[in-house]
C-alpha positions as CSV (number, residue, x, y, z in Angstrom):
1,X,-11.6,6.0,-93.5
2,X,-13.2,8.6,-91.2
3,X,-16.7,7.8,-92.5
4,X,-16.2,4.0,-92.0
5,X,-14.7,4.6,-88.6
6,X,-17.6,6.8,-87.6
7,X,-20.2,4.3,-88.6
8,X,-18.5,1.0,-87.7
9,X,-16.9,2.1,-84.4
10,X,-19.1,4.8,-83.0
11,X,-22.6,5.3,-84.4
12,X,-23.9,1.9,-85.1
13,X,-22.3,0.0,-82.1
14,X,-23.4,2.8,-79.8
15,X,-27.0,2.6,-81.0
16,X,-27.0,-1.2,-80.9
17,X,-25.6,-1.5,-77.4
18,X,-28.1,1.2,-76.3
19,X,-31.0,-1.0,-77.7
20,X,-29.6,-4.1,-76.0
21,X,-29.3,-2.4,-72.6
22,X,-32.8,-1.0,-72.9
23,X,-34.2,-4.4,-73.8
24,X,-32.4,-6.1,-71.0
25,X,-33.4,-3.4,-68.5
26,X,-37.0,-3.9,-69.6
27,X,-36.7,-7.7,-69.3
28,X,-35.0,-7.5,-65.8
29,X,-37.7,-5.1,-64.5
30,X,-40.5,-7.4,-65.7
31,X,-38.9,-10.6,-64.4
32,X,-41.1,-12.7,-62.2
33,X,-38.1,-13.6,-60.1
34,X,-37.2,-11.7,-57.0
35,X,-33.9,-10.3,-58.0
36,X,-31.5,-8.4,-55.7
37,X,-31.3,-4.7,-56.3
38,X,-27.7,-4.9,-57.5
39,X,-28.7,-7.5,-60.2
40,X,-31.5,-5.3,-61.4
41,X,-29.2,-2.3,-61.5
42,X,-26.1,-3.8,-63.1
43,X,-27.1,-6.8,-65.2
44,X,-28.3,-4.6,-68.2
45,X,-24.9,-2.9,-68.2
46,X,-23.0,-6.2,-68.1
47,X,-25.3,-7.6,-70.8
48,X,-24.6,-4.6,-73.0
49,X,-20.8,-4.9,-72.5
50,X,-21.0,-8.7,-73.1
51,X,-22.7,-8.1,-76.4
52,X,-19.8,-6.2,-77.8
53,X,-17.8,-9.2,-79.1
54,X,-20.9,-10.6,-80.7
55,X,-21.9,-7.4,-82.6
56,X,-18.5,-6.3,-83.9
57,X,-18.2,-8.6,-87.0
58,X,-21.8,-8.2,-88.2
59,X,-21.6,-4.4,-87.9
60,X,-18.2,-4.2,-89.7
61,X,-19.5,-6.5,-92.5
62,X,-22.7,-4.4,-92.9
63,X,-20.8,-1.1,-92.9
64,X,-18.4,-2.5,-95.5
65,X,-21.3,-3.6,-97.7
66,X,-23.0,-0.2,-97.3
67,X,-19.8,1.7,-98.1
68,X,-19.1,-0.5,-101.1
69,X,-22.6,-0.1,-102.4
70,X,-23.1,3.6,-102.0
71,X,-20.4,5.9,-100.6
72,X,-17.3,4.5,-102.3
73,X,-18.7,4.5,-105.8
74,X,-20.0,8.0,-105.4
75,X,-16.7,9.3,-104.1
76,X,-14.7,7.5,-106.7
77,X,-16.8,9.0,-109.5
78,X,-16.7,12.5,-107.8
79,X,-12.9,12.2,-107.5
80,X,-12.5,11.1,-111.1
81,X,-14.7,14.0,-112.3
82,X,-12.7,16.5,-110.2
83,X,-9.4,15.2,-111.6
84,X,-10.8,15.5,-115.2
85,X,-11.9,19.0,-114.5
86,X,-8.5,20.0,-113.2
87,X,-6.7,18.4,-116.2
88,X,-9.0,20.1,-118.6
89,X,-8.7,23.5,-117.0
90,X,-4.9,23.3,-117.1
91,X,-4.4,23.5,-113.3
C-alpha cells in the first residue's frame, strides 16, 4: 500500500503538475498578448491546480497496471519463498 500511495499520490502527480506549471509558465511568458502582471504570475499555478482532477484517474490506472505487472508478482513470489523457507526450517 505504501508503494502505491507513494507513486500514485505523491511522486507521479507532483512531477506531472510540475511539468504542467512549467509548460504553462513558458506559454504565458511567450504569449503575444499584453497580459497583466497578476495573470502572468498566477495563471500557471491555477492551471496546475485545475489539472489535478484531470490527471488523477489516468495516474491511478497507470500505477495499478505498473504494480500488477511488476511489483506485486515479485513481492508475492518473494513472500511465498520466505514462507516456504520458514516452514522448511521448522520456525
